[in-house]
Each structure stands twice: as structure tokens, then as C-alpha cells.
Kinemage of the C-alpha trace (Angstrom):
@kinemage 1
@onewidth
@group {chain A} dominant
@subgroup {mainchain}
@vectorlist {calphas} color= white
{ca met a 1} P 0.000 0.000 0.000
{ca glu a 2} L 2.849 2.385 0.841
{ca thr a 3} L 4.346 1.917 -2.651
{ca lys a 4} L 0.997 2.614 -4.329
{ca val a 5} L 0.530 5.809 -2.297
{ca lys a 6} L 4.044 6.999 -3.147
{ca thr a 7} L 3.446 6.108 -6.807
{ca gln a 8} L 0.320 8.274 -6.939
{ca glu a 9} L 2.168 11.148 -5.260
{ca ile a 10} L 4.889 11.028 -7.924
{ca leu a 11} L 2.342 10.812 -10.741
{ca asn a 12} L 0.480 13.856 -9.422
{ca gln a 13} L 3.594 15.874 -8.567
{ca phe a 14} L 5.261 15.490 -11.959
{ca gly a 15} L 2.235 15.486 -14.269
{ca leu a 16} L 2.337 11.768 -15.068
{ca asp a 17} L -1.252 11.115 -13.996
{ca phe a 18} L -2.453 9.939 -17.410
{ca arg a 19} L -2.900 6.623 -19.158
{ca ile a 20} L -2.183 5.347 -22.645
{ca glu a 21} L -4.942 3.313 -24.259
{ca lys a 22} L -4.300 1.033 -27.235
{ca leu a 23} L -7.332 1.522 -29.455
{ca pro a 24} L -8.273 -0.209 -32.744
{ca met a 25} L -8.008 2.100 -35.732
{ca ile a 26} L -11.419 2.342 -37.401
{ca gly a 27} L -12.239 4.463 -40.416
{ca lys a 28} L -15.158 5.124 -42.728
{ca leu a 29} L -14.954 4.816 -46.505
{ca phe a 30} L -17.498 6.715 -48.606
{ca val a 31} L -19.181 4.279 -51.006
{ca gly a 32} L -21.892 6.482 -52.505
{ca asn a 33} L -25.351 7.856 -51.734
{ca asp a 34} L -28.491 5.898 -50.926
{ca leu a 35} L -31.844 6.336 -52.710
{ca asn a 36} L -32.567 9.392 -50.572
{ca gly a 37} L -29.273 10.997 -51.527
{ca leu a 38} L -27.706 10.452 -48.110
{ca pro a 39} L -24.025 9.402 -47.977
{ca met a 40} L -23.234 5.772 -47.249
{ca tyr a 41} L -20.025 4.569 -45.593
{ca lys a 42} L -18.259 1.259 -45.186
{ca glu a 43} L -16.467 0.678 -41.896
{ca ile a 44} L -12.769 -0.117 -42.295
{ca ile a 45} L -10.882 -1.729 -39.393
{ca ser a 46} L -7.099 -1.482 -39.600
{ca ser a 47} L -4.694 -4.116 -38.329
{ca asp a 48} L -2.868 -1.256 -36.558
{ca tyr a 49} L -3.717 0.357 -33.219
{ca gly a 50} L -3.582 3.958 -32.047
{ca leu a 51} L -1.955 4.915 -28.738
{ca tyr a 52} L -4.273 7.436 -27.099
{ca asn a 53} L -3.118 9.815 -24.346
{ca thr a 54} L -6.080 10.253 -21.987
{ca lys a 55} L -4.784 13.614 -20.731
{ca ser a 56} L -3.974 15.355 -24.017
{ca asn a 57} L -6.698 13.537 -26.018
{ca glu a 58} L -4.087 12.852 -28.685
{ca ile a 59} L -3.118 9.789 -30.693
{ca ile a 60} L 0.638 9.803 -30.091
{ca asn a 61} L 1.592 6.922 -32.374
{ca ile a 62} L 0.409 3.911 -34.369
{ca val a 63} L 1.562 0.410 -33.333
{ca lys a 64} L 1.009 -3.232 -34.235
{ca glu a 65} L -1.228 -5.632 -32.327
{ca gly a 66} L 1.692 -7.219 -30.461
{ca tyr a 67} L 2.707 -3.984 -28.772
{ca thr a 68} L 2.239 -4.043 -24.976
{ca val a 69} L 1.442 -0.760 -23.235
{ca ser a 70} L 3.321 0.019 -20.018
{ca gln a 71} L 1.373 2.547 -17.964
{ca asn a 72} L 3.075 5.317 -16.011
{ca asp a 73} L 1.832 4.018 -12.682
{ca glu a 74} L 3.121 0.517 -13.450
{ca val a 75} L 6.585 1.780 -14.332
{ca ile a 76} L 6.803 4.116 -11.307
{ca glu a 77} L 5.601 1.390 -8.952
{ca leu a 78} L 8.110 -1.115 -10.301
{ca val a 79} L 10.909 1.461 -10.063
{ca leu a 80} L 10.008 2.094 -6.425
{ca glu a 81} L 9.995 -1.646 -5.751
{ca gly a 82} L 13.338 -1.973 -7.523
{ca met a 83} L 14.813 0.739 -5.311
{ca lys a 84} L 13.930 -0.976 -2.037
{ca pro a 85} L 17.072 -3.138 -1.789
{ca phe a 86} L 19.151 0.064 -1.823
{ca gly a 87} L 17.357 1.726 1.096
{ca asp a 88} L 18.188 5.408 1.528
{ca ala a 89} L 20.966 5.245 -1.074
{ca leu a 90} L 18.434 6.134 -3.784
{ca gln a 91} L 15.642 8.711 -3.814
{ca val a 92} L 13.236 9.786 -6.559
{ca thr a 93} L 13.987 13.483 -7.043
{ca lys a 94} L 12.556 14.221 -10.483
{ca ala a 95} L 10.232 12.742 -13.078
{ca gly a 96} L 8.249 14.009 -16.021
{ca ser a 97} L 6.959 13.538 -19.526
{ca leu a 98} L 8.740 14.341 -22.772
{ca his a 99} L 7.142 15.508 -26.024
{ca gly a 100} L 3.570 15.518 -24.819
{ca gly a 101} L 3.819 12.245 -22.905
{ca arg a 102} L 5.423 10.276 -25.721
{ca lys a 103} L 8.208 9.418 -23.321
{ca thr a 104} L 8.557 9.586 -19.540
{ca phe a 105} L 11.587 9.715 -17.265
{ca val a 106} L 12.386 9.119 -13.613
{ca gln a 107} L 15.589 10.250 -11.926
{ca leu a 108} L 16.864 8.417 -8.855
{ca glu a 109} L 19.395 10.503 -6.978
{ca ile a 110} L 22.324 8.511 -5.582
{ca glu a 111} L 23.176 9.412 -1.998
{ca gly a 112} L 26.224 11.661 -1.595
{ca tyr a 113} L 28.336 13.022 -4.398
{ca ser a 114} L 31.589 12.273 -6.198
{ca leu a 115} L 34.557 14.625 -6.360
{ca val a 116} L 36.529 15.416 -9.530
{ca gly a 117} L 39.267 17.859 -8.611
{ca thr a 118} L 37.342 20.488 -6.676
{ca glu a 119} L 34.070 19.798 -8.516
{ca lys a 120} L 31.200 18.108 -6.686
{ca ile a 121} L 29.064 15.896 -8.944
{ca lys a 122} L 25.631 14.489 -8.150
{ca arg a 123} L 24.974 11.068 -9.641
{ca tyr a 124} L 21.642 9.661 -10.796
{ca val a 125} L 20.139 6.459 -12.081
{ca thr a 126} L 17.814 7.496 -14.910
{ca val a 127} L 14.881 5.456 -16.208
{ca ile a 128} L 13.224 6.340 -19.530
{ca asp a 129} L 10.118 4.680 -20.969
{ca ser a 130} L 8.234 5.448 -24.163
{ca asn a 131} L 4.466 5.693 -24.278
{ca asp a 132} L 4.467 5.955 -28.072
{ca gly a 133} L 6.231 2.670 -28.794
{ca ser a 134} L 9.278 4.370 -30.306
{ca thr a 135} L 11.740 2.841 -27.832
{ca gly a 136} L 11.839 0.299 -25.052
{ca leu a 137} L 12.345 1.060 -21.382
{ca ser a 138} L 15.965 2.083 -20.778
{ca ile a 139} L 18.004 2.456 -17.613
{ca gly a 140} L 21.138 4.588 -17.606
{ca ile a 141} L 23.009 7.136 -15.550
{ca gly a 142} L 23.076 10.894 -15.220
{ca glu a 143} L 25.526 13.388 -13.765
{ca leu a 144} L 25.057 16.960 -12.553
{ca val a 145} L 28.069 19.212 -11.874
{ca leu a 146} L 26.890 21.290 -8.928
{ca ser a 147} L 29.004 24.399 -9.563
{ca cys a 148} L 27.648 25.010 -13.071
{ca gln a 149} L 24.600 22.707 -13.319
{ca asn a 150} L 26.032 20.981 -16.406
{ca gln a 151} L 24.245 17.693 -17.112
{ca phe a 152} L 25.352 14.515 -18.841
{ca phe a 153} L 23.340 11.353 -19.443
{ca lys a 154} L 24.506 8.006 -20.729
{ca phe a 155} L 22.432 4.990 -21.709
{ca tyr a 156} L 23.894 1.682 -22.750
{ca lys a 157} L 23.084 -0.373 -25.826
{ca asn a 158} L 23.451 -3.757 -24.193
{ca gly a 159} L 20.229 -5.748 -23.948
{ca gln a 160} L 20.349 -5.936 -20.164
{ca ser a 161} L 19.562 -2.240 -19.811
{ca lys a 162} L 16.719 -2.008 -22.338
{ca tyr a 163} L 13.268 -3.601 -22.574
{ca arg a 164} L 11.071 -3.713 -25.630
{ca his a 165} L 7.310 -3.380 -25.403
{ca thr a 166} L 6.296 -6.994 -25.741
{ca ala a 167} L 4.184 -9.292 -23.621
{ca ser a 168} L 7.260 -10.149 -21.533
{ca leu a 169} L 7.846 -6.543 -20.468
{ca thr a 170} L 6.104 -6.825 -17.105
{ca gln a 171} L 8.044 -9.956 -16.180
{ca arg a 172} L 11.420 -8.676 -17.308
{ca ile a 173} L 11.051 -5.291 -15.627
{ca lys a 174} L 11.148 -7.126 -12.302
{ca glu a 175} L 14.887 -7.406 -12.881
{ca leu a 176} L 15.166 -3.697 -12.052
{ca pro a 177} L 17.237 -4.131 -8.862
{ca phe a 178} L 19.920 -5.917 -10.883
{ca leu a 179} L 19.848 -3.208 -13.563
{ca ile a 180} L 19.989 -0.428 -10.972
{ca glu a 181} L 23.044 -2.122 -9.460
{ca asn a 182} L 24.661 -2.172 -12.901
{ca ser a 183} L 23.871 1.522 -13.339
{ca leu a 184} L 25.477 2.347 -9.996
{ca ser a 185} L 28.625 0.572 -11.145
{ca glu a 186} L 28.600 2.407 -14.462
{ca ser a 187} L 28.215 5.703 -12.624
{ca ile a 188} L 31.383 4.973 -10.649
{ca lys a 189} L 33.192 4.166 -13.910
{ca leu a 190} L 32.037 7.459 -15.391
{ca thr a 191} L 33.421 9.351 -12.391
{ca glu a 192} L 36.754 7.591 -12.910
{ca ser a 193} L 36.703 8.718 -16.546
{ca tyr a 194} L 36.128 12.285 -15.393
{ca lys a 195} L 39.089 12.035 -13.023
{ca leu a 196} L 41.269 10.817 -15.890
{ca phe a 197} L 40.028 13.717 -18.030
{ca gln a 198} L 40.841 16.120 -15.214
{ca ser a 199} L 44.380 14.810 -14.796
{ca thr a 200} L 45.159 15.073 -18.530
{ca glu a 201} L 46.512 18.523 -19.354
{ca val a 202} L 45.991 19.877 -22.867
{ca ser a 203} L 46.552 23.032 -24.892
{ca arg a 204} L 43.531 25.253 -25.356
{ca asn a 205} L 44.182 25.038 -29.082
{ca leu a 206} L 42.763 21.512 -28.915
{ca ala a 207} L 39.352 23.194 -28.700
{ca his a 208} L 39.513 23.795 -32.453
{ca lys a 209} L 39.773 20.055 -33.066
{ca leu a 210} L 36.823 19.311 -30.782
{ca val a 211} L 34.621 22.034 -32.297
{ca lys a 212} L 35.370 20.828 -35.816
{ca asp a 213} L 34.575 17.234 -34.850
{ca leu a 214} L 31.187 18.324 -33.467
{ca leu a 215} L 30.179 20.971 -36.001
{ca gly a 216} L 32.243 20.224 -39.089
{ca tyr a 217} L 33.935 23.647 -38.971
{ca asp a 218} L 35.874 25.808 -36.497
{ca lys a 219} L 37.440 29.264 -36.154
{ca leu a 220} L 40.426 28.176 -38.236
{ca met a 221} L 38.280 27.939 -41.371
{ca ser a 222} L 38.911 30.121 -44.382
{ca val a 223} L 37.078 33.373 -45.085
{ca lys a 224} L 35.299 31.655 -47.965
{ca gln a 225} L 34.121 28.804 -45.718
{ca glu a 226} L 32.879 31.296 -43.131
{ca ser a 227} L 30.917 33.217 -45.772
{ca glu a 228} L 29.070 30.032 -46.697
{ca leu a 229} L 27.815 29.413 -43.156
{ca ser a 230} L 24.468 30.660 -41.903
{ca thr a 231} L 24.164 33.200 -39.116
{ca arg a 232} L 22.695 30.443 -36.937
{ca ser a 233} L 25.674 28.147 -37.550
{ca leu a 234} L 28.160 30.892 -36.698
{ca lys a 235} L 26.222 31.752 -33.553
{ca ala a 236} L 26.282 28.094 -32.431
{ca met a 237} L 30.039 27.885 -33.035
{ca asn a 238} L 30.757 31.058 -31.058
{ca glu a 239} L 28.536 29.890 -28.202
{ca leu a 240} L 30.394 26.571 -28.055
{ca tyr a 241} L 33.782 28.310 -27.979
{ca asn a 242} L 32.544 30.620 -25.213
{ca his a 243} L 31.389 27.697 -23.092
{ca ile a 244} L 34.691 25.877 -23.598
{ca glu a 245} L 36.600 29.013 -22.568
{ca lys a 246} L 34.427 29.448 -19.477
{ca glu a 247} L 34.749 25.834 -18.365
{ca met a 248} L 38.506 25.662 -18.924
{ca asn a 249} L 38.920 28.886 -16.944
{ca gln a 250} L 37.076 27.199 -14.092
{ca lys a 251} L 38.301 23.606 -14.362
{ca gly a 252} L 41.742 24.113 -15.843
{ca asn a 253} L 43.577 23.366 -19.066
{ca asn a 254} L 42.625 19.722 -19.104
{ca leu a 255} L 40.294 17.362 -20.927
{ca phe a 256} L 37.639 17.661 -18.224
{ca gly a 257} L 37.409 21.423 -18.787
{ca leu a 258} L 37.292 20.864 -22.552
{ca phe a 259} L 34.579 18.195 -22.334
{ca ser a 260} L 32.622 20.276 -19.809
{ca gly a 261} L 32.499 23.088 -22.335
{ca val a 262} L 30.321 20.871 -24.507
{ca thr a 263} L 28.010 19.754 -21.687
{ca ser a 264} L 27.710 23.379 -20.570
{ca trp a 265} L 26.693 24.390 -24.100
{ca ser a 266} L 24.147 21.585 -24.463
{ca thr a 267} L 22.758 22.192 -20.973
{ca his a 268} L 22.339 25.934 -21.238
{ca asp a 269} L 22.416 27.286 -24.808
{ca lys a 270} L 22.388 24.694 -27.586
{ca ser a 271} L 19.082 24.586 -29.472
{ca cys a 272} L 16.376 22.214 -28.230
{ca pro a 273} L 12.612 21.677 -28.724
{ca lys a 274} L 10.596 24.657 -27.488
{ca arg a 275} L 8.097 22.728 -25.393
{ca glu a 276} L 7.712 21.582 -21.804
{ca asn a 277} L 10.836 19.683 -20.690
{ca gly a 278} L 12.232 20.283 -24.182
{ca arg a 279} L 15.819 20.696 -23.021
{ca met a 280} L 15.636 17.633 -20.795
{ca glu a 281} L 14.178 15.710 -23.720
{ca ser a 282} L 17.053 16.714 -25.975
{ca met a 283} L 19.633 15.949 -23.272
{ca met a 284} L 18.201 12.466 -22.695
{ca val a 285} L 17.006 11.254 -26.086
{ca gly a 286} L 17.599 13.970 -28.693
{ca thr a 287} L 20.302 15.838 -30.564
{ca asn a 288} L 21.960 17.235 -27.429
{ca tyr a 289} L 22.294 13.683 -26.087
{ca arg a 290} L 24.048 12.634 -29.298
{ca thr a 291} L 26.316 15.704 -29.170
{ca asn a 292} L 27.367 14.880 -25.622
{ca gln a 293} L 28.056 11.238 -26.489
{ca gln a 294} L 30.148 12.336 -29.457
{ca ala a 295} L 32.130 14.705 -27.212
{ca phe a 296} L 32.609 11.993 -24.569
{ca asp a 297} L 33.893 9.483 -27.140
{ca trp a 298} L 36.132 12.147 -28.683
{ca thr a 299} L 37.620 13.000 -25.279
{ca asn a 300} L 38.347 9.346 -24.520
{ca lys a 301} L 40.068 9.060 -27.892
{ca gln a 302} L 42.337 12.009 -27.050
{ca ile a 303} L 43.629 10.182 -23.986
{ca leu a 304} L 44.721 7.276 -26.158
{ca glu a 305} L 46.427 9.653 -28.596
{ca leu a 306} L 48.140 11.674 -25.849
{ca val a 307} L 49.532 8.685 -23.930
């Protein structure tokens, strides 16, 4: 009973108090007029189903018959049950919907914080589910640098951290404690990567290489190349350079400062959908997520090249 009460509190607090109904898709085909001149229709039933959001009154996607809906309350309740073995080490601190309820997320704050140089970092286990059938349920990690509020999320492609929406979803999701444990381990590994970044000194000129890898151009481009770029592209480049400069001033001339310039840009200024939780959406599942992953992989590669 306690879990159900807490589940309802979370649903109400974070606007997740809606359901997704899988409805048969039925249409009407005009076949002509009857003797009185009134239109006649033939009912057409599709083999597909519409996913209907009861709160927004919107069909958010079309799926096949085999798709299994996972309701928000079911996911939240199972997450809460999965947290129990960890006691006070995990707390739900944030949740919400993305893109009109097409996806939902839950953040579990890990007790305490990690230290990278002088930077305090909060660590999270992050759970994402899709209500529109576009992805399975995924469990990953998230980091928040307290001094600048930069965020970074990472989800893993291995099958143990993702569930597809099939009839076995409910059974498999019961493995959550094991997956949360894996995420805690991955979070520790990520902190170790940050520490390695922080201990690797670099020239600030390396920023040009990073910017070009992310955008395809940098400040070393020719006048002709610059003239061919849009005002928006130039603005994005200058913003990225400014964030890198700011972060390296704060964190030092090292790979952590360089990488943090990208997460600062994506967290605070890089373009994102202009809707509720639009920036969080982009950071977790959109273009800003992909930018951050690209920057993280690039930074790891520099370590190998510098050794």
C-alpha cells in the first residue's frame, strides 16, 4: 500500500497522472449515396492500433497488435519496488513527460556526491520509458556538476539495460534491482573517466579540433568557408567556444574542462525543442544527447592519442 501511495504522489507531482490506451483504428470509406441521396459509408478496421493519451486527447503513435502498453503508474511502482534493496541510497527526485507524454523519465538521486578535482558531482540512475512505442524502457546514468549545473546522461546499448514493449515486459522489468546495481557501477566508472580527463593537461588550441569534430567547422576555417555558413551556424560555433573558454577557466587546461564546455553548451544554450521539458528531452534522447556522447567518445580518444 505504501508503494501505491508513493506512486500516486509522484504521478500527481510530476504530471504523469495519465494513461495510454491502445485503441483499434477504425475508419469510414465513402461508397456512394443511398436512394434518398444520403451518404453511405463502409467501416474499415485497420490491423494497426492507435496509442491514445487520456490527458492530451491525442493519438501519439500507431503500433502493431503485439505492442504491450506500459502505464506510467506501473513503471513508477516497479521502479520504487526496484529501489527498495538500496534503502536510503536512492531517492526519486525528479520525473516528467517528454514531447507531450510520448516518453517519460524518472531520476533516482544517488546518496552523496563524487569529487573530480574540486568539482562536486551528483549522480543519478535514470529510467526512460516510451508511451508511443518508439523505444523500449531504458536504464542509464546521469551526472550533474553542482558548480555550473552541467548535465550529462549516458544509456547503454546492451540488452540488459533495455526492454522492448512486448508481452514479456512486465516480467522482465522485475529485474530492475539488478539493472539499478549495474547503473550504480557504471556511474562509478564514469566518475573515474572524469578524473582521468581532469588529470590530462591539454593546450587550449585543442578546442579547435573538438569544435570541428562536433560541427564540421571551427574558427580556423577560411574566409570563404565562413561566408558560406548561416548566421545560426556561426552563432552556435561562437557559443560553443565561449562555453569551452568558461569551463577551462574554471576547471583548468585539461580534458575535463574541454569536455565540460560541450556539456555546458548543451545544458544551457544549444538549441532544443521549445516545449515543456524540451531541453531535458534533448539531453536524454535527442540531438543534445548525441552531441554529448560524441564529445565523450572524442575525449576518450584524445587520452589514447596523448599517452
